[in-house]
Structure formats: C-alpha cells, structure tokens
N, C-alpha and C positions, 0 to 999 in steps of 0.2 A: 706613518701612513694609515694608521688605524685611529678613527675618531670615535668618541663615545656617542651612544644612541641617545636620542631625545625625542620628546613628543610634547603635545599640548594637552594637559599639563606636563611638566618635566618629569619623565618616567625613568625608572631604573628597574633592573630585574628584582623581583620580589616586592615591588610597589603594590599596594593594595588599597581598596576602598570597600567599605561595608555599609549596607543600607538596611533600614527597617521597612518591611512591606506590610501594609494593612489595607483591607478592603471589606466592604459590606454590600449587601444587596437589598434593594427594595423592589417589589414586584407586584403587578396587578394582573388579573386574568378574568376572562368572562367567557361564557358559553351560552348559546341560544339555539333553539331548534324551531323550525317552522314545518308543520303546525306545532303549537306549544304543547300539545299532548305528548310529544316525544322528548320534552325537556328532561324528564327524569331518566329516561333510557340513555340519552346522549350525554347529559351533563351531570347527573347525580342529584343529590347525594346517594351513596350506596344504599340499596335495599336488597334483602334476600329474595332472589327470583329464580325460577326454573322454567324450562321450556319443554313442551311436548308438541311434536309435529304430527299432522294428519296427512296421510298419503292415500291415493287411489290411482288406478290405471284407467279410469273412466267407467269402471264397474265396481260393484261391491258385493260379490257373490261368494267370496271365500276370504279366509284370513291372509291369503297371499295377494289378493287383488286390492284390499284396502285394510289399513291398520293404523294404530297409533304408534308413535315412536317416542319414548320407550313403550313397548307393547304390553298387552295383557299378561303375557307369559313372563314378563320381567318383574318378578315379585320383589326384587331388592331395590326397586326405584322408590326412594323415600326422600322426604324433605322435612326440614325443621318447622316447628310451630311458628306461625307468623310469616311463612314464605308465600310469595305470590307466584302462582303457576299460570303460565300463559299457554293456551293451545292455539296453534297457527295452522290454517288449512292450506297446504300445498296441493291438495287434490283438485280435480276439475268439478267434482260433485259437491253439493251442499252436505254438511254434516252437523251434528249436534254433539255437545258434551253435557251429559245429563247423569245425575246420580242414579244408579240403578236401584229400583225399589226392592225391598226385602223379599217381596213375592217372587221376583225374578232372580235376585242375587241374595241368597240366604246368608252369605258371609258378611253382608253389611249389617252392622249392629244399629239398634235404635239410638237416636241422639246425634247421629252424624250431621255435619253441616250440609244443608241442601244447596244444590246449584243446578241450573238448566240454562244453557246458552241460547237455545233457539237455533234456527238455521244459521250456519256460518258459511258465507260464500267463499269462493276461490280468493286466496290471499287475505281472507278475513281472520280475525283473532278474537279470543275470549279469555278473560283473566279472572282468577279467583284467589283471594287471600285467605289462607286456611288458619282459623283460630281455634279449631277443635281437632284434637288428636284422634287417630283411628286409621282403620284400613278401608280405603274407598275403592269400590268397584263402580266404574261408570261406563256408559254405553252411548251409542248413537241411535236416537229414536227413529231416525229416517232409515237407518240400515242396522237393525238390531244385532246383526252378526258381529258388528264392530264393537269391541270392548277394550277397556283399559283398566289398569290397576295403579293405585297410588297409596303409599303409606305416609301418614303425617305423624312424626314422632312427638313425644311429649317434651323433648328438649327445645327450648325457645331459640329462635334465630337471633343473631346479634341485633341490638337496637339500632335503628337508623339514626344517623347523625346529620343534623342540618348544617353543621359547619365542617369545613375541610381542614385537613392537617396542613397548616401553613407555618413552617418553622422560619426562623430568621437565620440566614446563612451569612457567615463572616469568614474572613481569612486573616491569618496573622503569621508572620515569619520573617525571614531575612534573606537577602540576596547580596552577593558581593563578588569581587573579582581580584585576581592576583596576576601580576605580570610574570609569566614563565619564560618568555623569550623576547628578544628585542634587538633590532638593528635600526639602520637609518630609515627604513621604509615601513616596516611592519612590527606591530606589537602582538604577541601571542598571549592571550589571557586565559586563565582558568576561571570560568564563571560557575559559581556554586550557589545553591539555594536550599533552604529548609522551610517548608510552609505547611501549616495545618489548617484544614477547613473545619469550622465549628458550626454545628446546627443547634439552635436554641429554640425552645418552646416554653415560654413562661420562665419559671426558675430553673428548669432542667435544661441541660446542654450535654452534647456528646461530640466527639471528634471522629467523624467517619473515615477520614483519611489524613495521613501525614506524609508528605512527599519530600524526599531528600535526593539531590542529584547534582551533577556537575558535568561540564563539557568544555572543550577547548574552543576558543574563538579568536580568529585573527582580525586585526583592524589595520587598514592602510592609514598610516599616520598623517599623510598629506591630505587624503580625501575623506577620511573617516568612514570609508565603506567597510561594512562587516562581512565576514564569511557567513556561510549558511549555519543555521542553528543559533539565531540571535537571542539575546536576552529578552527582547520583545516577544519572541515566539514562546519563550518559557512562561512569561507573565500571562500572555493570552491563553496558553494551554492550561494554566492553573485556573484562570477565570472560567474557561470552558468546563473544567471539573466542578467549579462552584455551581454553574448552571445545571449541570447534570444531576447534582444532588438536590436541586430544588424540585419539588413535585410539579408535575405538569398540570394539565387541566383537571383539578380535583384528584390529583394523584394517578390519573390514568393516561398512559400511552402517548402523550404529546409533549415533546421536549422542545428546547430551543434549537434553532438551526445550527448545524455544524459549521456554517459559514464564518463564525467568529474565529475559529481556529485556523481558517484558511485565509485570513485577511492579507497576510504577506506572501502567500504561496505563489502568486502570479507576478510578483515584483522581481526585477532583475537586481536591483541594488537597494541595500538598506544601510542607512547612515546611523552610526552609533549615537546614543544619547548620553554615554558616560562622560563625555567632555565635548567642548567645541574648540575650534582653532581660532583663538582671539588675537588681538583684542577686538571686542564687538563695539558697535555704535548703535545708538537708538534708531530704530527703523530699518536696521540691516536684515536682509534675508539670511536664514541659516538652514542648512540641509539636515533634517532630523528624520529618522525612520525612512519612509518611502517618498518624502517630498520636502517642500520648503516650509519653514516656520518664519516668524517675524519677531524681532526684538521690539517689544512694546513699551519698555520702561525699565525701571530698576527699583529695588527694595532691599531692606536689611533682613537677613535670615539669621535666626538665633539657633545655634547648634548646641547650646548648653550654657550654663552660667559663665558669664564673662567672655563668651565666644560668639560675637556678632560678626557676620561677614556681609560685605557689599556684593550684591548679585544683580545680574541682568535677568529680566523676565522675558522668556521666549514662549510664544503661544502658537498652536497650530490645531488643525482639525482634519480628521480623516473620516470618510463615510463611504458606505456602499449599500446598494439595495438590489434585491433580486425578486422577480415575479415569475412564477411557473404555473403551468396549466397541466393537470393530469388527465389523460384520456379515459374514456369510459370503458375500462377493461373489466375490473372486478365489480366496481360500482358505476354510478352514472358520471363519474369524474368530478373534478373540482379545481380549485385554484389556491395558490398561496402567495403571500407577499411578505418578504422579510427585509428588514433594514438593520443597519449597524452604523453607529456613529461613535467616534472617539475624539473627545475634546482634551487637549494636552496643554499643560503649563509646566515649564521648566525654570528653575533658578540656577544660573551658572555663576560661579565665583568670578568676580571681575579681575582678580589678580592671577588666578591659576587656571581658569577655564573649566574647573572640575564641577560636575553636577552636585549641587548641595541639596536640592529638594525637587520633587516632581509630584504633581497631582494630575489625575486623569479621571474623566467621567465617561464610562462606557454605557451607551444606551442601545438596547436591543428591543426590537418589536417584531412580532410575528402574527400574521392573520391568516387563517385557513378556512376555506369554505368547501364543504363536501356535500355532494348531492347523492341521494339514494332513491331508487325506484322500487315499487312494490315487489316484495320478495327478497330484497337485499337485506343483509345482516347489518344492523347498526350496533356498534360496540360502545360501551360506556362503563362507568364504575361498577355497575351491577352485572356486567356480562354482555354477551352478544345476542341480539334478538332480531328476528325479521320484522320488517315494517309493512303495513298494509296500504300506505299512501306514498306519494312523492314527498320526500323529506329533504330539507336543507339544514345543515348544521354549521354554525359559524363559531370559530374559536378565535379569541384574541388574547395575546399575552405581551406584556412589556416589562422590561427590567431596567433599572438604573443602578450602576455599580460605581461608586466613587472609590478611587484607589490613591493611596499616598505612598511615596517612597522618599525617605529622608536619610541623609548621611549620618552614620553613628560613629564611625572611626575611619582614619586613613593614615597611612605612613608618608603621604606626599607632603612636600613643602608647599603650602598654599600661597606662598608669597612669590612663587616663580612659575613661569611658563616658557615654552619654547620660543626663541626669538622670532618675531614676525617676519614674514617673507612670502615667497611663492611656494611654500610647502617645504617639508623636510628633505625631499629629494633634491630640490634646488639648493637648499642650504648645504647638504652634503657635497653636491657638485662644486659649489663655490669653495668649500674647505679644501677639497682635493685639488682644485685648480691652483689655489695659493700654495698648497704643499708641493705641487709639481715643480714650481720654480726652484724651491729649495732642493728637491730631489735632483733636478738636472744640474744645478750649481754644484751640489755635492759630488755628483758623478764626474763633472768636469774637473773639479779640484783633485779628486782622487786620480783621475786619468793623467792630469798634468804631473802630479807627484810621481806617478809610476814611470812616465817618460823620462823625467829628470834623473830618477834613481837608476833606470836602466842605462842611460847615457854615461853617468858617472862610473857605473860598474864596468862598462865596456872599455872606457878610456883607461881605467886603472889596470885592467888586464892587458891592455895594449902596451902600457909603459913597462910592465914586468916581463914582456915577451923578449926572447933572445933576438939580436939583430940578424937579419937575413942578408945573404950575399946578393948584391944588386947586379943585374945583368948589364952587359956593356951596351953602349948606345947603338941604336939601329941606324942604318943608312938613311939619309934624308931627314927632312925637317921633322921635329917632334910635335905632337899635339899638346895644346895647353888646356888644363882642366880648371875651370873657374866655378867654385860653388856659389849659388845664390839662394839665400833663405827667404822664402816668401811668407812663412807663418811659423808659429811654434809647433805646428803639427804636420806641415807639408814642406819637404825639402826637395828642391829641384836641382839637378846637376846638368849644367850646359857644357857641352863639349864643342870647342871651336878649333878649326884648323888654321894655323898662322901662315900656311904656305900661300 
C-alpha cells in the first residue's frame, strides 16, 4: 500500500542538481541642473567647498542681531588651499563680504588675496576660491560691526576630478538544490548558494562581498508551485546587492529603486523553474515564476565534452513600472519614474524535463526630478549648499544585467521523467485505486479461510464430545428444522410446524 514518490524529472531523496551562476552589469547615468550654473553643485564632479551663512533680524546694531556663521569668534574655522567658500545671505538686509583693510584689521598681513562682494541681497550668494594661505578677517562695509574670520591653510585641497569612479560590477558563484523530503505530492528541497560580487576598475579588482546561504523550499509536484523564499528571490536579492555596490549619480546618494527586490512580493503563487512537467510541445504555454511562458522551439545544449542534450526553448517576459510624486515638504517636491523588465529564456531537457540552462536580462531604469526654491539646500558630490534661484535637477540612470545559469552536475537520470498524466496526485490515486482491489480480495480470502478453519475446528470438537442423554418425546407433533444455506457467509434456519 506504499508507493514510491516520483516527480518530473524522476526524483528520489538526495537527488541534486548544481548550476553555475554568472552576471555582469552595464550602466549609464546622467545629471542635469537648470539653470546650468548649478550643475557642479548638483552633479559634480567633486570640488572642495565650504559654506558661511549671513543672518540678521532686520537690524544690524550688535553681534547678536546680525552675524556670520561661523562667526568672527570662531577662530578654528579653516579651509584647505584651493577651497571655494560661498557666503549665502539668509538675512533680510543687504550685506557685503569684504577683506578688512590692515588699517582697520591689523591682524591681516600684506599679500592676502583681495575680495569684495558688493551688496548681497536676500537669498543672494558670493563665492571665492582661495589660492593664498593666511588668516583672513573680513567685514560688512554696509554694517561695519559685522565681522568674520577665515583661516586658509597651506595644505592643498584634493585635486578635482573630471571623471567619476565607475567600476565594473560582476557576479560569479553557484546555486543548487538537493531533495531532502519527498512524497507523492510535495518535494522538499534544500536550496544553497555561494556567490561573490566583484568590482573591477582597470587592472585592479576587489570582492566587496561573498554571500553563502541555504533555505528549505517545498514544491508541489503536480502544479510546480513553490513555497515562500523562492530561488528566484535569492537571485533577485543578489542582483539587488550588485546594484547597491554600484555608485549612484557620481557616487552621491542616489541608488536604484528597491522595487527590484520586491518583484515577487505581491504575487500569490510562484512556479519553479528547476523543471517542467513534460512532455512539452512547440507553442505550448508553461507556467514559470509568476506567469505563463511559451515553448518557442528547440535546440541542442552542450553540457561538456560529448554531452549534448536536446532541449525545449521556453521564453517569457516580466515587467513593472512605478511613478511617484513627492509633495513640497522639505523642498519644492518632485517626481520619479522607475521601471523594471526581466527577459527570460530557459532550456529544458526533452527527456527528463530538468532545467539545463537559463539566461535572463534584467533592465532597470530610474528617472528623478527634484525642484528647489530659493533658500533650499541642494546636495551634491561637494556637499549641501543653499540656492538663490528656482532650480530643477534631473537624474537618469539605467542598467542592464545579463545573467546565465548553467547545469554543472546532477545525480538525476536524464533519460527518465514522471509518467504523463493529470499530475502526480492523480497518478497516486490511480495506483491506490488499483491496489484497493487486491486489498479487498486479500481480505476476502483471509476472511473465507478463517470461516472454514473455525467450522472445521468446531465440528472436530463436536465429534469428540461425550454423548448426551436425550429427553423423551413431548406430547403432540414435533417441529421439523430444515437448514437452508443462501451464501457462504449467511446461514438462515427456517423452522416450520408440520401440524
């Protein structure tokens, strides 16, 4: 009454299949600001910059009513040689930033770099790039009480780079499964992976992360529906890590959307891609991942020297897009558009239904537009600085990630598959239905044998029993007992009166 478990392909406990996983990433990105004078602030490249704010309360009669920040009394405020310092007027009055003459500020040494901003209006700014070291005392010619202090060190600032750090990100590793539990309906797999992410820049390369892990996964053998924690989720999670190690817009603060890792989060059923339930035919729909794919043809897959396998080609496409609008809370708001597309191609062995090879191309695109009003801080590679105008910054980034998965070893017999039918549950039911006839027949035979044996035993005991004294006849006619046997299991005694 116990039948062996089977699946498509034909599985047994400790069956396994191992695959080599490889991926690489090509990416483009762009950044533009309007007006273009804010391109460097928003998009880079990096330049050493510093910020000094000017504040007033509508008057400038004391150091408490108007001041520079950092203030005149903050003598440790220093910048490196070659740094650009920007003064931004948050006050309601006009102010100037002017090098204090030695007649007024005796600490200013001769030979210092001269600068004079002229009147700076509310939300206006003025910038100076310092190329001469020294201690600078500056003041406001419109409000002489207002003074500031700046130290320019002799240490040069880092040299600006016109090119951004753009490494090549690739992935290499293995993923495989082993059958740990099996019955007529469900296979329990242990899915394991070991993957390394490699970043390369010219001849140099390094491995920022190596991930190793495993999890249990159940698969309905008839429907191929997977439990939560699918192998697909593992692969997408690894790809998400690849994207996170790729620098954003010039290495500053803008990464890819986390929507990639959530591709399957809202789906109720995911169909495994480890195998199909064949045999397939050209043009047949096949359920893979979260939808249907199509058998588009066949080809020969080479798994090694002298190991060519005939395979069905199955292709499908998954895509999603998302548009959001951010309200004007901190800034003037903005919008973003993100899209994701997954083109899949699978090669399934014609004889065993096992996955032999898979290739996928993941395409990710992200566009972000952010608006800034005067006084808002605009952040970029060089830091965060307030703007004097209405500014719009647009970022665009796209990435294409080709992925390959190829069978390297398996313990399965590639010449066999589960017999075709209406699924393994129906197959098991038919097996049990046939077996039930034998079970009932066996019970009947045993039951009949028990009855015969019991009858023989009782009769033998009856022959060996001592004769009993018979009572005398009773007055009147005697009844006649006539036994009638209607079946081997039912005996009926009919009593009739002859009177």
